[in-house]
C-alpha positions in Angstrom: -20.7 11.6 -23.6 -21.1 9.3 -26.7 -19.3 5.9 -26.8 -16.8 7.2 -29.4 -16.0 10.2 -27.1 -15.6 7.9 -24.3 -13.1 5.7 -26.2 -11.2 8.7 -27.2 -11.0 9.7 -23.6 -9.7 6.4 -22.7 -7.1 6.4 -25.4 -6.0 9.9 -24.1 -5.1 8.5 -20.6 -1.5 8.3 -19.5 -1.5 4.8 -18.7 2.1 5.1 -17.0 0.3 7.4 -14.5 -2.6 4.9 -14.3 -0.4 2.0 -13.5 1.8 4.0 -11.1 -1.5 5.2 -9.3 -2.6 1.6 -8.9 0.6 0.2 -7.7 0.9 2.9 -5.0 -2.8 2.3 -4.2 -2.2 -1.6 -3.8 0.9 -1.0 -1.7 -1.1 1.2 0.8 -3.9 -1.3 0.9 -1.3 -4.1 1.4 0.2 -2.3 4.2 -3.2 -1.7 5.9 -4.0 -5.4 5.6 -0.7 -6.4 7.1 -1.4 -4.0 10.0 -4.8 -5.7 10.5 -3.4 -9.2 10.4 -1.0 -8.1 13.1 -3.6 -6.7 15.3 -5.4 -10.2 15.1 -2.2 -12.2 15.9 -1.6 -9.8 19.0 -5.2 -10.5 20.1 -4.9 -14.2 19.6 -1.5 -14.2 21.6 -2.9 -12.0 24.4 -5.9 -14.3 24.8 -3.5 -17.3 24.8 -1.3 -15.7 27.4 -4.5 -15.0 29.7 -5.3 -18.8 29.4 -1.6 -19.6 30.5 -2.0 -17.6 33.7 -4.3 -20.4 35.1 -2.2 -23.3 33.8 0.6 -25.0 35.8 4.2 -24.6 34.8 5.4 -27.3 32.3 8.6 -29.1 32.8 11.4 -28.9 30.2 10.6 -32.5 29.0 7.0 -31.7 28.3 7.9 -28.4 26.5 10.3 -30.4 24.2 7.7 -33.1 23.6 5.2 -30.4 22.5 7.7 -28.8 20.3 8.5 -32.3 18.5 4.8 -32.4 17.5 4.9 -28.9 16.1 2.8 -27.4 19.0 3.1 -23.6 19.6 5.2 -23.3 22.7 5.6 -19.6 22.7 4.6 -18.0 26.0 4.1 -21.3 27.8 5.0 -21.2 31.5 8.0 -23.5 32.3 9.6 -24.7 35.5 13.3 -25.1 35.1 16.0 -26.7 37.2 19.7 -26.5 36.1 23.0 -24.9 36.8 23.8 -21.4 35.7 27.3 -21.2 33.6 28.6 -18.2 35.5 31.4 -17.7 32.7 28.7 -17.4 29.9 26.7 -14.0 30.4 25.3 -12.0 27.5 24.5 -8.4 27.6 21.7 -7.6 25.1 22.4 -3.8 24.0 20.1 -0.9 23.5 17.4 -1.8 26.0 15.7 1.2 27.3 13.7 1.6 30.4 12.0 4.8 31.7 14.2 6.9 29.6 17.4 5.2 30.5 19.7 3.1 28.4 20.8 -0.4 29.5 21.0 -4.0 28.8 19.1 -7.2 29.3 21.4 -9.9 31.1 20.9 -13.2 29.6 22.9 -16.2 31.1 23.3 -20.0 30.0 21.4 -22.4 32.2 22.6 -25.9 31.8 20.2 -28.8 32.5 20.6 -32.4 32.5 19.2 -32.5 28.9 20.5 -29.4 27.2 21.2 -25.6 27.7 18.9 -22.8 27.4 19.3 -18.9 27.7 17.6 -17.2 30.6 16.6 -13.7 30.5 17.5 -12.4 34.0 16.3 -8.8 33.6 17.3 -5.2 32.8 20.4 -3.4 34.0 21.3 0.2 33.6 24.3 1.1 31.4 26.8 3.9 31.2 26.8 6.9 29.1 30.3 6.0 28.1 29.7 3.2 25.6 33.1 1.7 26.2 32.1 0.6 29.8 29.9 -2.3 30.7 27.8 -2.5 33.8 29.2 -4.5 36.5 26.9 -7.3 36.4 27.4 -10.3 38.5 26.7 -13.7 37.0 24.6 -16.1 39.0 26.3 -19.4 40.0 25.2 -22.7 41.4 22.1 -24.7 40.9 18.6 -23.1 40.8 14.9 -23.8 40.0 13.4 -21.1 38.3 9.9 -20.3 36.9 9.5 -18.3 33.7 7.8 -18.2 30.3 9.0 -19.3 26.9 9.9 -16.6 24.2 10.6 -17.9 20.7 13.5 -16.0 19.3 12.3 -13.7 16.5 14.7 -12.6 13.8 15.3 -9.0 14.2 17.2 -6.4 12.1 20.8 -6.8 12.2 22.8 -3.6 11.4 26.1 -5.2 11.3 27.2 -8.9 11.4 28.1 -10.0 14.9 31.7 -11.7 14.9 32.7 -13.3 18.1 36.3 -13.6 17.6 38.3 -13.7 21.0 35.0 -12.9 23.0 35.3 -10.9 26.3 32.9 -11.9 29.0 30.4 -10.6 29.7 29.7 -10.3 26.0 27.8 -7.4 24.5 25.5 -8.5 21.8 23.1 -6.6 19.5 20.6 -9.3 18.8 20.0 -13.0 20.0 21.3 -15.5 17.5 21.1 -18.9 19.0 23.2 -20.7 16.4 26.1 -18.5 16.8 25.9 -18.6 20.5 25.7 -22.3 20.4 29.0 -22.4 18.4 30.5 -19.9 20.8 29.9 -21.8 23.9 30.4 -25.2 22.3 27.0 -26.3 23.3 23.7 -26.6 21.8 21.2 -24.0 23.0 17.4 -24.5 22.6 15.8 -22.0 20.1 13.9 -20.1 22.7 14.7 -17.8 25.7 13.2 -18.3 29.1 12.1 -14.9 30.7 11.9 -15.2 34.5 8.6 -14.5 36.1 8.4 -10.9 37.6 8.1 -12.4 41.1 11.2 -14.4 40.8 13.7 -12.9 43.3 16.6 -14.2 41.2 18.0 -11.7 38.5 17.6 -8.1 37.9 14.7 -5.6 37.0 12.1 -7.5 35.2 10.3 -4.9 33.1 9.3 -6.9 30.1 6.1 -7.0 28.1 5.0 -10.0 26.0 3.6 -7.6 23.4 5.2 -4.2 23.0 2.7 -2.8 20.4 -1.0 -3.6 21.5 -3.6 -4.5 18.7 -5.3 -1.1 19.1 -2.2 0.5 17.8 -1.9 -1.8 14.8 -5.5 -1.2 13.9 -4.8 2.7 14.1 -2.1 2.2 11.6 -4.2 0.0 9.4 -6.7 3.0 9.3 -3.9 5.4 8.4 -2.9 3.3 5.6 -6.4 2.8 4.3 -7.0 6.5 4.5 -3.9 7.2 2.6 -4.9 4.8 0.0 -8.4 6.4 -0.4 -6.8 10.0 -0.4 -4.3 9.0 -2.9 -6.9 7.4 -5.3 -9.1 10.5 -5.1 -6.2 12.8 -5.6 -5.0 11.0 -8.7 -8.4 10.7 -10.2 -9.1 14.3 -9.6 -5.9 15.3 -11.3 -6.5 13.0 -14.1 -9.9 14.5 -14.9 -8.7 18.0 -14.6 -5.7 17.6 -16.9 -7.8 15.5 -19.4 -10.5 18.2 -19.6 -8.1 21.2 -20.0 -6.3 19.6 -22.9 -6.6 21.6 -26.0 -7.7 18.5 -28.0 -10.5 17.7 -25.5 -12.6 20.8 -26.5 -14.1 19.0 -29.2 -15.3 16.1 -26.8 -16.7 18.7 -24.3 -18.6 20.6 -27.1 -20.2 17.4 -28.3 -21.7 16.5 -24.8 
């Protein structure tokens, strides 16, 4: 094909389709890169957790000191001593276990410095959503071992309004600021998950990472494959339509 023919071929391209193709292709690549970065984050976190297993639990004072200097405190082992507020029990909704629907029970532990939410474990719920499980709040002073979990902002389908709350309080997501205002006491910006060998609490079925790195990489491969397939499809379609246009016969005859 001569240069003039090539220039005419370029001019006949539908640039709207070209731009749309590149936008979709770029979006798919971006999703693949995001999944890849999530896999790396999960691998780093798993490695950090494995290191913490050989580390002695930190006191609350040590954890707060690390937090003040912007150290990553997520997953750190912690030893807490305080008194459980038996009037402040939260039930985190939509928590499944072995195909059963239930709740995670979270209770406020008051220390000599501040207050913190403690995840006591999973309890089974009722099919009748109007009923809450008969969870007995823990009372008295306790020393507990656990791990720190920073509160991640999840998807909130509807705003949680706690007007005239009834305890235990059913919640859809953990919102530390709202809970602090509700109990009229400042809560720390993380939740302490009790160790699985703690006798205190309920069924401890949590995992620090729900989706392993391998799954993120599999999703990344799917997005990259879709990007390649999309690009090949659109290029093939563009070439076919361009060659079959009536005004392209002269170009093909001059090859």
